[in-house]
C-alpha positions as CSV (number, residue, x, y, z in Angstrom):
1,M,0.0,-0.2,-0.1
2,N,1.7,3.2,-1.0
3,N,1.4,6.7,0.8
4,E,-1.8,7.8,-1.5
5,C,-3.7,4.7,-0.6
6,S,-3.0,5.4,3.3
7,V,-3.7,9.1,2.9
8,V,-7.0,7.9,0.8
9,R,-7.9,5.4,3.6
10,D,-7.6,7.7,6.4
11,L,-9.8,10.2,4.7
12,L,-12.7,7.1,3.4
13,P,-14.7,7.9,6.9
14,L,-14.9,11.8,6.3
15,Y,-15.4,10.9,2.3
16,Y,-18.6,8.7,3.5
17,E,-20.1,11.4,5.7
18,N,-19.6,13.8,2.7
19,M,-17.3,15.7,5.5
20,I,-14.1,17.1,3.1
21,S,-14.0,19.8,0.3
22,E,-15.1,19.2,-3.3
23,E,-11.3,18.7,-4.6
24,T,-10.2,16.2,-1.8
25,A,-13.6,14.6,-3.0
26,E,-13.3,14.7,-6.5
27,F,-9.1,13.8,-5.6
28,I,-10.4,10.4,-4.1
29,K,-13.1,9.3,-6.3
30,E,-10.4,9.1,-9.3
31,H,-8.6,7.3,-6.9
32,L,-11.1,4.6,-5.9
33,M,-11.7,4.3,-9.7
34,N,-7.8,2.8,-10.2
35,C,-7.5,1.2,-6.7
36,P,-9.6,-1.8,-6.1
37,D,-8.1,-2.2,-2.9
38,C,-9.1,1.8,-1.5
39,A,-12.7,0.9,-3.4
40,S,-13.2,-2.4,-1.5
41,E,-11.9,-0.3,1.6
42,L,-14.8,2.0,0.8
43,E,-17.7,-1.0,0.3
44,K,-16.5,-2.3,3.8
45,L,-16.9,1.1,5.4
46,K,-20.2,1.6,4.3
47,A,-21.5,-2.4,5.2
48,E,-20.0,-1.3,8.6
49,K,-22.1,2.3,9.0
50,K,-25.2,0.2,7.3
51,I,-24.9,-2.2,10.4
52,D,-24.4,0.4,12.5
53,K,-27.1,2.0,11.6
54,T,-29.2,-0.6,11.8
55,S,-28.1,-1.7,15.2
56,L,-29.0,2.1,16.2
57,A,-32.3,1.8,14.5
58,E,-32.7,-1.9,16.5
59,R,-31.7,0.2,20.0
60,T,-33.8,2.7,19.0
61,E,-36.7,0.2,18.9
62,D,-35.7,-1.5,22.0
63,A,-36.0,1.5,24.1
64,E,-38.8,2.8,23.0
65,V,-40.4,-0.7,23.2
66,I,-39.0,-0.7,27.2
67,A,-40.1,2.6,27.8
68,G,-43.7,1.8,26.5
69,M,-43.2,-1.2,29.2
70,K,-42.3,0.9,31.9
71,K,-44.5,3.7,30.9
72,K,-47.5,0.7,30.7
73,I,-46.1,-0.7,34.3
74,R,-46.6,2.6,36.0
75,K,-49.9,3.0,34.3
76,R,-51.0,-0.3,36.1
77,K,-49.5,0.4,39.4
78,W,-51.3,4.0,39.5
79,T,-54.1,1.8,38.6
80,V,-53.8,-0.7,41.2
81,V,-53.1,2.0,43.9
82,T,-56.0,4.3,43.3
83,V,-58.1,0.8,43.2
84,I,-56.6,0.2,46.6
85,V,-56.7,3.6,48.1
86,A,-60.6,4.0,46.5
87,C,-61.2,0.8,48.7
88,V,-59.9,1.6,51.6
89,L,-61.9,4.9,51.6
90,I,-64.7,3.4,51.2
91,V,-64.6,0.9,53.6
92,C,-63.2,3.7,55.9
93,I,-66.5,5.7,55.0
94,L,-69.1,2.4,55.6
95,I,-67.0,2.0,58.8
96,Y,-67.7,5.4,59.8
97,Q,-71.2,5.3,58.4
98,F,-72.3,1.8,60.0
99,P,-70.2,1.1,63.1
100,V,-71.1,-2.5,63.8
101,Y,-68.0,-2.6,65.5
102,R,-70.0,-1.3,68.4
103,L,-72.2,-4.2,68.9
104,L,-69.2,-5.7,70.4
105,M,-68.6,-2.5,73.0
106,V,-72.2,-2.9,74.1
107,C,-72.5,-7.0,73.5
108,G,-73.3,-7.4,77.6
109,T,-76.1,-4.9,77.5
110,L,-78.0,-5.9,73.8
111,S,-80.5,-8.0,75.3
112,Y,-81.7,-4.9,77.0
113,Y,-82.7,-3.2,73.7
114,N,-85.1,-3.9,71.0
115,S,-84.3,-4.4,67.4
116,D,-85.4,-0.9,65.9
117,E,-83.0,0.7,69.2
118,I,-79.7,-1.3,68.4
119,A,-80.8,-0.6,64.2
120,M,-80.4,3.1,65.5
121,L,-77.1,2.4,66.9
122,L,-75.3,0.8,63.7
123,S,-75.7,3.9,61.8
124,I,-74.5,7.5,62.6
125,G,-77.5,9.2,60.6
126,S,-77.5,11.9,58.6
127,L,-75.0,15.1,58.6
128,S,-77.8,17.3,59.5
129,D,-79.2,15.4,62.2
130,R,-75.9,15.0,64.1
131,I,-75.7,19.0,63.3
132,E,-79.1,19.4,65.1
133,A,-78.0,16.8,67.9
134,Q,-75.3,19.1,69.1
135,S,-77.8,21.5,71.1
136,V,-78.8,18.6,73.2
137,L,-75.0,17.3,74.2
138,R,-74.5,21.0,75.1
139,Q,-77.2,20.6,77.4
140,A,-75.6,17.1,78.6
141,D,-72.3,19.0,79.0
142,A,-73.6,21.6,81.2
143,A,-74.8,18.7,83.4
144,F,-72.0,16.6,83.4
145,Q,-69.7,19.1,84.5
146,D,-72.2,20.5,87.0
147,C,-71.5,19.7,90.8
148,K,-72.1,22.8,92.6
149,H,-75.8,22.7,92.2
150,T,-78.3,20.9,94.7
151,D,-80.0,18.1,93.6
152,A,-83.2,19.9,93.7
153,E,-81.4,22.6,91.4
154,C,-80.4,20.2,89.1
155,D,-83.5,19.3,88.3
156,E,-85.2,22.5,87.7
157,L,-81.4,23.2,85.1
158,Y,-81.1,20.3,83.2
159,G,-84.4,17.9,83.5
160,L,-83.9,13.9,82.4
161,L,-80.3,15.2,82.2
162,S,-80.2,15.9,85.5
163,R,-79.2,12.3,86.5
164,Y,-75.6,13.3,84.8
165,A,-75.2,16.1,87.5
166,T,-73.2,15.7,91.0
167,P,-75.7,17.4,93.1
168,S,-73.6,19.9,95.6
169,E,-74.5,17.3,98.7
170,Q,-71.8,15.0,97.1
171,S,-69.2,17.4,98.0
172,A,-67.3,16.8,94.6
173,S,-64.6,19.6,94.0
174,Y,-64.6,18.9,90.3
175,V,-65.9,16.3,87.6
176,K,-64.0,14.3,84.8
177,Y,-66.1,13.4,81.8
178,S,-66.0,12.3,78.1
179,L,-69.3,12.6,76.1
180,E,-69.6,11.0,72.3
181,L,-72.2,11.1,69.9
182,W,-73.0,7.7,68.5
183,S,-76.1,8.3,66.6
184,A,-78.6,11.0,65.8
185,H,-81.7,9.8,64.3
186,L,-84.2,13.0,64.1
187,G,-87.7,13.4,62.4
188,D,-89.7,16.9,62.7
189,T,-90.5,17.0,66.2
190,E,-89.1,13.8,68.0
191,G,-86.2,11.4,67.7
192,Y,-83.5,9.5,69.0
193,I,-80.1,9.9,70.4
194,W,-77.4,7.5,71.3
195,V,-74.5,8.6,73.6
196,Y,-71.0,7.1,75.4
197,Y,-69.8,8.1,78.3
198,S,-67.6,8.2,81.1
199,Q,-67.5,10.5,84.4
200,K,-65.7,10.7,87.3
201,A,-66.6,13.0,90.4
202,I,-63.5,13.7,92.5
203,D,-63.8,15.8,96.2
204,S,-61.1,17.9,97.5
205,N,-59.0,15.3,98.8
206,G,-58.8,14.0,95.4
207,D,-61.0,10.7,96.1
208,T,-63.6,9.5,93.6
209,V,-67.0,10.2,94.9
210,S,-69.4,8.7,92.0
211,A,-67.9,7.5,88.7
212,S,-69.4,5.8,85.4
213,S,-67.1,4.2,82.8
214,Q,-67.9,3.3,79.1
215,C,-71.8,3.4,79.5
216,E,-73.8,4.0,76.3
217,A,-77.5,5.8,76.4
218,L,-80.4,5.9,74.3
219,W,-81.9,9.3,74.6
220,K,-85.6,10.0,73.2
221,V,-85.8,13.8,72.6
222,E,-88.8,16.0,71.3
223,K,-88.9,19.5,70.7
224,N,-90.7,21.8,73.1
225,E,-92.9,24.9,72.3
226,D,-90.1,26.9,71.6
227,G,-88.3,24.8,69.0
228,V,-85.5,23.3,71.2
229,W,-85.1,19.6,71.5
230,E,-85.1,18.3,75.0
231,V,-84.6,15.0,76.4
232,V,-87.7,13.3,77.1
233,S,-86.7,9.5,77.9
234,I,-83.4,8.0,78.9
235,R,-82.9,4.0,78.4
236,E,-79.7,2.5,80.0
237,H,-78.7,-0.6,81.1
238,P,-79.1,-0.6,84.9
């Protein structure tokens, strides 16, 4: 291989890519016409480039396929996550709206209540009913924390709810209590409210005067002539 062939072969890649001047390209073209060996090198170069382009196209296609598969997998993952979250939310809403687990909390006293009363326990009631029931709970809150009035005064202040007050005759200094609305089912003029409460009255020495723990109660309520809800009967296991 002479010097001219060596120069031409070094320039063949640039010649193939049209990256040299016209004069140089013409020189190489003439050389290839008269040099079978260099012409053969050019054909080999073309074949290699063709293989490279094919390989690149295949890799690009493979990459697109893989990207498509990843996209599908991500989509499926998000679909699964969305379904799981939706199912969890539905279950949580159902448990909140229909707290069947409360049967376990009152299983020892279920026989005391009839089927209609238990059915009301298993549904918290509508939002509007629960909002209306808050006025009754505020009355009950006042009774539960009251330990300053006499028994007669409590009867006057709270009506049937006075059973939850601690008369001053018991010499309690303060009362700890919790009161939870379980369900509210109110009509136009009457309805029912389930509550769950605990209460402890404590004297100045820190001793317990009276206590009730984890008790459920069903209050029947009616609207008085002023349109205010009042508790008219209380069903509570002895």
